[in-house]
N, CA, C and O atoms as a CHARMM CRD file, in Angstrom:
* protein
*
  284
    1    1 UNK  N      6.59500 158.47200 245.55100 PROA 1      0.00000
    2    1 UNK  CA     6.94400 158.26200 244.17600 PROA 1      0.00000
    3    1 UNK  C      5.73100 157.76400 243.37900 PROA 1      0.00000
    4    1 UNK  O      5.35600 158.36700 242.37400 PROA 1      0.00000
    5    2 UNK  N      5.13000 156.67800 243.82600 PROA 2      0.00000
    6    2 UNK  CA     3.93900 156.15900 243.15000 PROA 2      0.00000
    7    2 UNK  C      2.72000 156.44300 244.00200 PROA 2      0.00000
    8    2 UNK  O      2.73500 156.24700 245.21700 PROA 2      0.00000
    9    3 UNK  N      1.67500 156.90300 243.36000 PROA 3      0.00000
   10    3 UNK  CA     0.44600 157.19300 244.08200 PROA 3      0.00000
   11    3 UNK  C     -0.55100 156.08200 243.84200 PROA 3      0.00000
   12    3 UNK  O     -0.54900 155.44600 242.78800 PROA 3      0.00000
   13    4 UNK  N     -1.40400 155.85200 244.82800 PROA 4      0.00000
   14    4 UNK  CA    -2.46500 154.86800 244.67900 PROA 4      0.00000
   15    4 UNK  C     -3.47400 155.34100 243.65200 PROA 4      0.00000
   16    4 UNK  O     -3.76900 156.53200 243.56300 PROA 4      0.00000
   17    5 UNK  N     -3.99300 154.42500 242.89100 PROA 5      0.00000
   18    5 UNK  CA    -5.03300 154.76600 241.93100 PROA 5      0.00000
   19    5 UNK  C     -6.31300 155.07100 242.70500 PROA 5      0.00000
   20    5 UNK  O     -6.79300 154.25300 243.48900 PROA 5      0.00000
   21    6 UNK  N     -6.84400 156.24900 242.47000 PROA 6      0.00000
   22    6 UNK  CA    -8.03900 156.64800 243.18900 PROA 6      0.00000
   23    6 UNK  C     -9.26900 156.10200 242.48100 PROA 6      0.00000
   24    6 UNK  O     -9.38900 156.19200 241.25900 PROA 6      0.00000
   25    7 UNK  N    -10.18300 155.53200 243.26400 PROA 7      0.00000
   26    7 UNK  CA   -11.43100 155.05100 242.71500 PROA 7      0.00000
   27    7 UNK  C    -12.44100 156.18100 242.71100 PROA 7      0.00000
   28    7 UNK  O    -12.49100 156.99800 243.63100 PROA 7      0.00000
   29    8 UNK  N    -13.24300 156.21200 241.66200 PROA 8      0.00000
   30    8 UNK  CA   -14.28500 157.23300 241.59300 PROA 8      0.00000
   31    8 UNK  C    -15.36200 156.89100 242.60800 PROA 8      0.00000
   32    8 UNK  O    -15.71600 155.72300 242.76700 PROA 8      0.00000
   33    9 UNK  N    -15.88000 157.88600 243.28900 PROA 9      0.00000
   34    9 UNK  CA   -16.93700 157.61200 244.27000 PROA 9      0.00000
   35    9 UNK  C    -18.20700 157.14300 243.56600 PROA 9      0.00000
   36    9 UNK  O    -18.47100 157.50800 242.42000 PROA 9      0.00000
   37   10 UNK  N    -18.97900 156.33700 244.26500 PROA 10     0.00000
   38   10 UNK  CA   -20.23200 155.83600 243.71700 PROA 10     0.00000
   39   10 UNK  C    -21.18700 157.00600 243.50500 PROA 10     0.00000
   40   10 UNK  O    -21.40600 157.81800 244.40400 PROA 10     0.00000
   41   11 UNK  N    -21.74100 157.07700 242.32300 PROA 11     0.00000
   42   11 UNK  CA   -22.66400 158.14300 241.95900 PROA 11     0.00000
   43   11 UNK  C    -24.08100 157.60900 242.05700 PROA 11     0.00000
   44   11 UNK  O    -24.32700 156.43700 241.77500 PROA 11     0.00000
   45   12 UNK  N    -25.00400 158.45600 242.45100 PROA 12     0.00000
   46   12 UNK  CA   -26.38600 158.02400 242.58600 PROA 12     0.00000
   47   12 UNK  C    -27.23600 158.69600 241.51700 PROA 12     0.00000
   48   12 UNK  O    -26.84900 159.71300 240.94000 PROA 12     0.00000
   49   13 UNK  N    -28.38900 158.11500 241.26700 PROA 13     0.00000
   50   13 UNK  CA   -29.32900 158.67700 240.31300 PROA 13     0.00000
   51   13 UNK  C    -30.72900 158.57000 240.90800 PROA 13     0.00000
   52   13 UNK  O    -30.92800 157.86800 241.89900 PROA 13     0.00000
   53   14 UNK  N    -31.68600 159.25000 240.31800 PROA 14     0.00000
   54   14 UNK  CA   -33.06300 159.26700 240.80100 PROA 14     0.00000
   55   14 UNK  C    -33.73400 157.93100 240.46700 PROA 14     0.00000
   56   14 UNK  O    -34.23200 157.74100 239.35700 PROA 14     0.00000
   57   15 UNK  N    -33.74300 157.02500 241.41600 PROA 15     0.00000
   58   15 UNK  CA   -34.28100 155.67700 241.19000 PROA 15     0.00000
   59   15 UNK  C    -35.79900 155.65900 241.07600 PROA 15     0.00000
   60   15 UNK  O    -36.37200 154.67800 240.60100 PROA 15     0.00000
   61   16 UNK  N    -36.44900 156.71800 241.50000 PROA 16     0.00000
   62   16 UNK  CA   -37.91100 156.80800 241.42400 PROA 16     0.00000
   63   16 UNK  C    -38.38300 157.05500 239.99300 PROA 16     0.00000
   64   16 UNK  O    -39.42100 156.54000 239.57700 PROA 16     0.00000
   65   17 UNK  N    -37.61000 157.85100 239.23800 PROA 17     0.00000
   66   17 UNK  CA   -38.04500 158.28400 237.91600 PROA 17     0.00000
   67   17 UNK  C    -37.19700 157.76700 236.75600 PROA 17     0.00000
   68   17 UNK  O    -37.63100 157.81900 235.60600 PROA 17     0.00000
   69   18 UNK  N    -36.00300 157.27100 237.04100 PROA 18     0.00000
   70   18 UNK  CA   -35.09100 156.83300 235.98500 PROA 18     0.00000
   71   18 UNK  C    -34.68700 155.38100 236.20200 PROA 18     0.00000
   72   18 UNK  O    -34.49600 154.94600 237.33800 PROA 18     0.00000
   73   19 UNK  N    -34.55500 154.62700 235.10000 PROA 19     0.00000
   74   19 UNK  CA   -34.06200 153.25700 235.19500 PROA 19     0.00000
   75   19 UNK  C    -32.85000 153.11400 234.28500 PROA 19     0.00000
   76   19 UNK  O    -32.82000 153.70800 233.20700 PROA 19     0.00000
   77   20 UNK  N    -31.84700 152.33700 234.69700 PROA 20     0.00000
   78   20 UNK  CA   -30.65100 152.16000 233.87400 PROA 20     0.00000
   79   20 UNK  C    -30.95700 151.26900 232.65800 PROA 20     0.00000
   80   20 UNK  O    -31.68100 150.27900 232.76500 PROA 20     0.00000
   81   21 UNK  N    -30.39400 151.64200 231.50900 PROA 21     0.00000
   82   21 UNK  CA   -30.62800 150.91500 230.26500 PROA 21     0.00000
   83   21 UNK  C    -29.34300 150.91000 229.44300 PROA 21     0.00000
   84   21 UNK  O    -28.58500 151.88000 229.45600 PROA 21     0.00000
   85   22 UNK  N    -29.10500 149.81100 228.72800 PROA 22     0.00000
   86   22 UNK  CA   -28.00000 149.72100 227.78600 PROA 22     0.00000
   87   22 UNK  C    -28.59500 149.71900 226.39000 PROA 22     0.00000
   88   22 UNK  O    -29.22300 148.74300 225.97900 PROA 22     0.00000
   89   23 UNK  N    -28.40000 150.81500 225.65600 PROA 23     0.00000
   90   23 UNK  CA   -28.92700 150.92900 224.29200 PROA 23     0.00000
   91   23 UNK  C    -27.91900 150.30100 223.33800 PROA 23     0.00000
   92   23 UNK  O    -26.74000 150.65200 223.35700 PROA 23     0.00000
   93   24 UNK  N    -28.38200 149.37200 222.50600 PROA 24     0.00000
   94   24 UNK  CA   -27.51900 148.67000 221.56200 PROA 24     0.00000
   95   24 UNK  C    -28.02800 148.88400 220.14100 PROA 24     0.00000
   96   24 UNK  O    -29.23300 148.85100 219.89200 PROA 24     0.00000
   97   25 UNK  N    -27.10100 149.10300 219.21600 PROA 25     0.00000
   98   25 UNK  CA   -27.44900 149.25800 217.81800 PROA 25     0.00000
   99   25 UNK  C    -27.40900 147.89300 217.14100 PROA 25     0.00000
  100   25 UNK  O    -26.45400 147.13800 217.32300 PROA 25     0.00000
  101   26 UNK  N    -28.42300 147.57700 216.37600 PROA 26     0.00000
  102   26 UNK  CA   -28.45800 146.30900 215.64800 PROA 26     0.00000
  103   26 UNK  C    -27.46900 146.35200 214.48000 PROA 26     0.00000
  104   26 UNK  O    -26.85400 145.33600 214.15700 PROA 26     0.00000
  105   27 UNK  N    -27.31300 147.49600 213.85800 PROA 27     0.00000
  106   27 UNK  CA   -26.48100 147.61900 212.65500 PROA 27     0.00000
  107   27 UNK  C    -24.98600 147.47600 212.93100 PROA 27     0.00000
  108   27 UNK  O    -24.31400 146.65300 212.30900 PROA 27     0.00000
  109   28 UNK  N    -24.46900 148.26900 213.85700 PROA 28     0.00000
  110   28 UNK  CA   -23.01900 148.30000 214.05100 PROA 28     0.00000
  111   28 UNK  C    -22.55200 147.84200 215.42500 PROA 28     0.00000
  112   28 UNK  O    -21.35000 147.85200 215.69100 PROA 28     0.00000
  113   29 UNK  N    -23.45200 147.44700 216.29200 PROA 29     0.00000
  114   29 UNK  CA   -23.06000 146.93200 217.59800 PROA 29     0.00000
  115   29 UNK  C    -22.67900 148.00200 218.61100 PROA 29     0.00000
  116   29 UNK  O    -22.17500 147.67500 219.68500 PROA 29     0.00000
  117   30 UNK  N    -22.90400 149.25000 218.30000 PROA 30     0.00000
  118   30 UNK  CA   -22.57900 150.33900 219.21800 PROA 30     0.00000
  119   30 UNK  C    -23.44100 150.22500 220.47800 PROA 30     0.00000
  120   30 UNK  O    -24.63600 149.93800 220.40000 PROA 30     0.00000
  121   31 UNK  N    -22.81700 150.45600 221.64400 PROA 31     0.00000
  122   31 UNK  CA   -23.53300 150.37800 222.91600 PROA 31     0.00000
  123   31 UNK  C    -23.36000 151.67600 223.69200 PROA 31     0.00000
  124   31 UNK  O    -22.26200 152.22400 223.79100 PROA 31     0.00000
  125   32 UNK  N    -24.47200 152.15300 224.24000 PROA 32     0.00000
  126   32 UNK  CA   -24.46500 153.37400 225.04900 PROA 32     0.00000
  127   32 UNK  C    -25.22900 153.07600 226.33300 PROA 32     0.00000
  128   32 UNK  O    -26.37500 152.62800 226.29500 PROA 32     0.00000
  129   33 UNK  N    -24.58800 153.32600 227.46400 PROA 33     0.00000
  130   33 UNK  CA   -25.23400 153.13800 228.75700 PROA 33     0.00000
  131   33 UNK  C    -25.79700 154.46700 229.21700 PROA 33     0.00000
  132   33 UNK  O    -25.18600 155.51900 229.02800 PROA 33     0.00000
  133   34 UNK  N    -26.96800 154.40300 229.82000 PROA 34     0.00000
  134   34 UNK  CA   -27.58500 155.62300 230.31300 PROA 34     0.00000
  135   34 UNK  C    -28.81900 155.32100 231.12200 PROA 34     0.00000
  136   34 UNK  O    -28.99400 154.21200 231.62700 PROA 34     0.00000
  137   35 UNK  N    -29.67500 156.31800 231.24300 PROA 35     0.00000
  138   35 UNK  CA   -30.88000 156.19400 232.04700 PROA 35     0.00000
  139   35 UNK  C    -32.09000 156.62300 231.24400 PROA 35     0.00000
  140   35 UNK  O    -32.03100 157.58700 230.48100 PROA 35     0.00000
  141   36 UNK  N    -33.19000 155.90400 231.41900 PROA 36     0.00000
  142   36 UNK  CA   -34.43200 156.18100 230.71200 PROA 36     0.00000
  143   36 UNK  C    -35.48400 156.60400 231.72900 PROA 36     0.00000
  144   36 UNK  O    -35.68300 155.94200 232.74700 PROA 36     0.00000
  145   37 UNK  N    -36.14800 157.70600 231.44000 PROA 37     0.00000
  146   37 UNK  CA   -37.21100 158.18800 232.30500 PROA 37     0.00000
  147   37 UNK  C    -38.41400 157.25700 232.15200 PROA 37     0.00000
  148   37 UNK  O    -38.88600 157.03800 231.03700 PROA 37     0.00000
  149   38 UNK  N    -38.91000 156.71300 233.25100 PROA 38     0.00000
  150   38 UNK  CA   -40.00100 155.73200 233.17200 PROA 38     0.00000
  151   38 UNK  C    -41.33600 156.38000 232.84600 PROA 38     0.00000
  152   38 UNK  O    -42.28100 155.68600 232.46900 PROA 38     0.00000
  153   39 UNK  N    -41.43100 157.70400 232.98500 PROA 39     0.00000
  154   39 UNK  CA   -42.68800 158.39400 232.70500 PROA 39     0.00000
  155   39 UNK  C    -42.74800 158.93300 231.27400 PROA 39     0.00000
  156   39 UNK  O    -43.77900 158.82500 230.60900 PROA 39     0.00000
  157   40 UNK  N    -41.64600 159.51000 230.80400 PROA 40     0.00000
  158   40 UNK  CA   -41.65700 160.16300 229.49500 PROA 40     0.00000
  159   40 UNK  C    -40.95200 159.35700 228.40800 PROA 40     0.00000
  160   40 UNK  O    -41.18900 159.59200 227.22400 PROA 40     0.00000
  161   41 UNK  N    -40.09400 158.41600 228.78100 PROA 41     0.00000
  162   41 UNK  CA   -39.33000 157.64700 227.80300 PROA 41     0.00000
  163   41 UNK  C    -38.06600 158.34400 227.33800 PROA 41     0.00000
  164   41 UNK  O    -37.36600 157.83400 226.46200 PROA 41     0.00000
  165   42 UNK  N    -37.76100 159.50300 227.91100 PROA 42     0.00000
  166   42 UNK  CA   -36.55500 160.25100 227.55800 PROA 42     0.00000
  167   42 UNK  C    -35.32400 159.44400 227.96000 PROA 42     0.00000
  168   42 UNK  O    -35.29000 158.86400 229.04500 PROA 42     0.00000
  169   43 UNK  N    -34.30300 159.40200 227.08400 PROA 43     0.00000
  170   43 UNK  CA   -33.07000 158.69000 227.36600 PROA 43     0.00000
  171   43 UNK  C    -31.94900 159.68700 227.59600 PROA 43     0.00000
  172   43 UNK  O    -31.75900 160.61000 226.80400 PROA 43     0.00000
  173   44 UNK  N    -31.20200 159.50200 228.68400 PROA 44     0.00000
  174   44 UNK  CA   -30.07000 160.37300 229.02000 PROA 44     0.00000
  175   44 UNK  C    -28.78500 159.54600 228.93100 PROA 44     0.00000
  176   44 UNK  O    -28.57200 158.64300 229.74000 PROA 44     0.00000
  177   45 UNK  N    -27.93400 159.85000 227.95700 PROA 45     0.00000
  178   45 UNK  CA   -26.68700 159.11100 227.76100 PROA 45     0.00000
  179   45 UNK  C    -25.69400 159.44100 228.86400 PROA 45     0.00000
  180   45 UNK  O    -25.55400 160.59300 229.27300 PROA 45     0.00000
  181   46 UNK  N    -25.00900 158.40700 229.33500 PROA 46     0.00000
  182   46 UNK  CA   -23.98000 158.61100 230.36500 PROA 46     0.00000
  183   46 UNK  C    -22.60900 158.15400 229.89100 PROA 46     0.00000
  184   46 UNK  O    -21.61000 158.80900 230.19000 PROA 46     0.00000
  185   47 UNK  N    -22.53500 157.03600 229.15200 PROA 47     0.00000
  186   47 UNK  CA   -21.23100 156.51000 228.75600 PROA 47     0.00000
  187   47 UNK  C    -21.33800 155.70500 227.46900 PROA 47     0.00000
  188   47 UNK  O    -22.27600 154.92900 227.28600 PROA 47     0.00000
  189   48 UNK  N    -20.35700 155.90100 226.56800 PROA 48     0.00000
  190   48 UNK  CA   -20.22700 155.09400 225.37100 PROA 48     0.00000
  191   48 UNK  C    -19.42700 153.85400 225.76500 PROA 48     0.00000
  192   48 UNK  O    -18.30900 153.97600 226.26600 PROA 48     0.00000
  193   49 UNK  N    -19.97600 152.68300 225.54600 PROA 49     0.00000
  194   49 UNK  CA   -19.35700 151.43300 226.00100 PROA 49     0.00000
  195   49 UNK  C    -18.65000 150.75800 224.82900 PROA 49     0.00000
  196   49 UNK  O    -19.28200 150.40700 223.83300 PROA 49     0.00000
  197   50 UNK  N    -17.33000 150.57700 224.95600 PROA 50     0.00000
  198   50 UNK  CA   -16.54900 149.93700 223.89700 PROA 50     0.00000
  199   50 UNK  C    -16.14500 148.51700 224.25200 PROA 50     0.00000
  200   50 UNK  O    -15.90200 147.70800 223.35700 PROA 50     0.00000
  201   51 UNK  N    -16.06600 148.19600 225.54100 PROA 51     0.00000
  202   51 UNK  CA   -15.70900 146.83300 225.94100 PROA 51     0.00000
  203   51 UNK  C    -16.37100 146.49900 227.27900 PROA 51     0.00000
  204   51 UNK  O    -16.99700 147.35000 227.91100 PROA 51     0.00000
  205   52 UNK  N    -16.21700 145.24300 227.69000 PROA 52     0.00000
  206   52 UNK  CA   -16.87100 144.78000 228.91600 PROA 52     0.00000
  207   52 UNK  C    -16.33300 145.45800 230.16900 PROA 52     0.00000
  208   52 UNK  O    -17.05900 145.60400 231.15300 PROA 52     0.00000
  209   53 UNK  N    -15.07200 145.87300 230.14700 PROA 53     0.00000
  210   53 UNK  CA   -14.49600 146.55800 231.31100 PROA 53     0.00000
  211   53 UNK  C    -15.19700 147.90200 231.54900 PROA 53     0.00000
  212   53 UNK  O    -15.44500 148.27500 232.69600 PROA 53     0.00000
  213   54 UNK  N    -15.51400 148.62300 230.47900 PROA 54     0.00000
  214   54 UNK  CA   -16.21800 149.88900 230.62400 PROA 54     0.00000
  215   54 UNK  C    -17.64700 149.66700 231.10900 PROA 54     0.00000
  216   54 UNK  O    -18.18000 150.46900 231.87600 PROA 54     0.00000
  217   55 UNK  N    -18.26300 148.58000 230.65900 PROA 55     0.00000
  218   55 UNK  CA   -19.61000 148.25100 231.11400 PROA 55     0.00000
  219   55 UNK  C    -19.61000 147.94700 232.61000 PROA 55     0.00000
  220   55 UNK  O    -20.48100 148.41700 233.34200 PROA 55     0.00000
  221   56 UNK  N    -18.64300 147.16900 233.05900 PROA 56     0.00000
  222   56 UNK  CA   -18.54600 146.84200 234.48900 PROA 56     0.00000
  223   56 UNK  C    -18.25400 148.09300 235.32100 PROA 56     0.00000
  224   56 UNK  O    -18.76100 148.22500 236.43600 PROA 56     0.00000
  225   57 UNK  N    -17.45400 148.99800 234.79600 PROA 57     0.00000
  226   57 UNK  CA   -17.15600 150.25200 235.50300 PROA 57     0.00000
  227   57 UNK  C    -18.41300 151.09300 235.64900 PROA 57     0.00000
  228   57 UNK  O    -18.64600 151.67300 236.70900 PROA 57     0.00000
  229   58 UNK  N    -19.23300 151.17100 234.59400 PROA 58     0.00000
  230   58 UNK  CA   -20.49100 151.91300 234.65700 PROA 58     0.00000
  231   58 UNK  C    -21.41000 151.30200 235.70400 PROA 58     0.00000
  232   58 UNK  O    -22.00700 152.02700 236.50100 PROA 58     0.00000
  233   59 UNK  N    -21.53300 149.98400 235.71400 PROA 59     0.00000
  234   59 UNK  CA   -22.40000 149.30900 236.68800 PROA 59     0.00000
  235   59 UNK  C    -21.89100 149.51800 238.10700 PROA 59     0.00000
  236   59 UNK  O    -22.68900 149.72200 239.02100 PROA 59     0.00000
  237   60 UNK  N    -20.58300 149.47200 238.30600 PROA 60     0.00000
  238   60 UNK  CA   -20.00400 149.66700 239.63700 PROA 60     0.00000
  239   60 UNK  C    -20.22300 151.10200 240.10800 PROA 60     0.00000
  240   60 UNK  O    -20.55500 151.33800 241.27000 PROA 60     0.00000
  241   61 UNK  N    -20.03400 152.06400 239.19200 PROA 61     0.00000
  242   61 UNK  CA   -20.15500 153.48200 239.55200 PROA 61     0.00000
  243   61 UNK  C    -21.54700 153.82400 240.06200 PROA 61     0.00000
  244   61 UNK  O    -21.69000 154.62200 240.98900 PROA 61     0.00000
  245   62 UNK  N    -22.57600 153.22700 239.46500 PROA 62     0.00000
  246   62 UNK  CA   -23.94700 153.54300 239.85600 PROA 62     0.00000
  247   62 UNK  C    -24.58500 152.47100 240.74600 PROA 62     0.00000
  248   62 UNK  O    -25.75400 152.59700 241.11000 PROA 62     0.00000
  249   63 UNK  N    -23.85000 151.43400 241.09700 PROA 63     0.00000
  250   63 UNK  CA   -24.39500 150.40200 241.96600 PROA 63     0.00000
  251   63 UNK  C    -25.48200 149.58000 241.29300 PROA 63     0.00000
  252   63 UNK  O    -26.46700 149.20900 241.93200 PROA 63     0.00000
  253   64 UNK  N    -25.31200 149.29300 240.00600 PROA 64     0.00000
  254   64 UNK  CA   -26.30300 148.56000 239.22200 PROA 64     0.00000
  255   64 UNK  C    -25.88700 147.10200 239.11700 PROA 64     0.00000
  256   64 UNK  O    -24.73000 146.79800 238.82900 PROA 64     0.00000
  257   65 UNK  N    -26.83600 146.20300 239.35200 PROA 65     0.00000
  258   65 UNK  CA   -26.54200 144.78100 239.20200 PROA 65     0.00000
  259   65 UNK  C    -27.08000 144.23500 237.89300 PROA 65     0.00000
  260   65 UNK  O    -26.47300 143.35200 237.28700 PROA 65     0.00000
  261   66 UNK  N    -28.21300 144.75700 237.45600 PROA 66     0.00000
  262   66 UNK  CA   -28.84300 144.28700 236.22800 PROA 66     0.00000
  263   66 UNK  C    -29.04800 145.47500 235.28800 PROA 66     0.00000
  264   66 UNK  O    -29.57400 146.51700 235.68000 PROA 66     0.00000
  265   67 UNK  N    -28.61500 145.29100 234.02900 PROA 67     0.00000
  266   67 UNK  CA   -28.71000 146.36300 233.04200 PROA 67     0.00000
  267   67 UNK  C    -29.39300 145.80600 231.78200 PROA 67     0.00000
  268   67 UNK  O    -28.74300 145.16100 230.96000 PROA 67     0.00000
  269   68 UNK  N    -30.70200 146.05300 231.63200 PROA 68     0.00000
  270   68 UNK  CA   -31.41400 145.51400 230.47700 PROA 68     0.00000
  271   68 UNK  C    -30.99100 146.19600 229.17800 PROA 68     0.00000
  272   68 UNK  O    -30.66100 147.38100 229.15700 PROA 68     0.00000
  273   69 UNK  N    -31.00900 145.41400 228.09100 PROA 69     0.00000
  274   69 UNK  CA   -30.65300 145.95400 226.76400 PROA 69     0.00000
  275   69 UNK  C    -31.91600 146.45900 226.07900 PROA 69     0.00000
  276   69 UNK  O    -33.01300 145.93300 226.26600 PROA 69     0.00000
  277   70 UNK  N    -31.71400 147.49900 225.27700 PROA 70     0.00000
  278   70 UNK  CA   -32.79900 148.08300 224.50100 PROA 70     0.00000
  279   70 UNK  C    -32.27600 148.28900 223.08900 PROA 70     0.00000
  280   70 UNK  O    -31.21100 148.87700 222.90200 PROA 70     0.00000
  281   71 UNK  N    -33.02600 147.80400 222.08000 PROA 71     0.00000
  282   71 UNK  CA   -32.57400 147.89900 220.68900 PROA 71     0.00000
  283   71 UNK  C    -33.33300 148.95700 219.94100 PROA 71     0.00000
  284   71 UNK  O    -33.08300 149.17400 218.75500 PROA 71     0.00000
């Protein structure tokens, strides 16, 4: 009758070339989590963050403990 809630499997990313970053807007407080290429500075958006629960889910999904902010 009731099914268990399935957890999404942990996703990996290229840790050699990409670093996780939380982009924050100074004007409206919008937050976008993603990855920044350490060589080119290119930013790849992964998730629009509306609350702390979504931020924690993003960190859990990619195995991230520290997520620096970028304005």
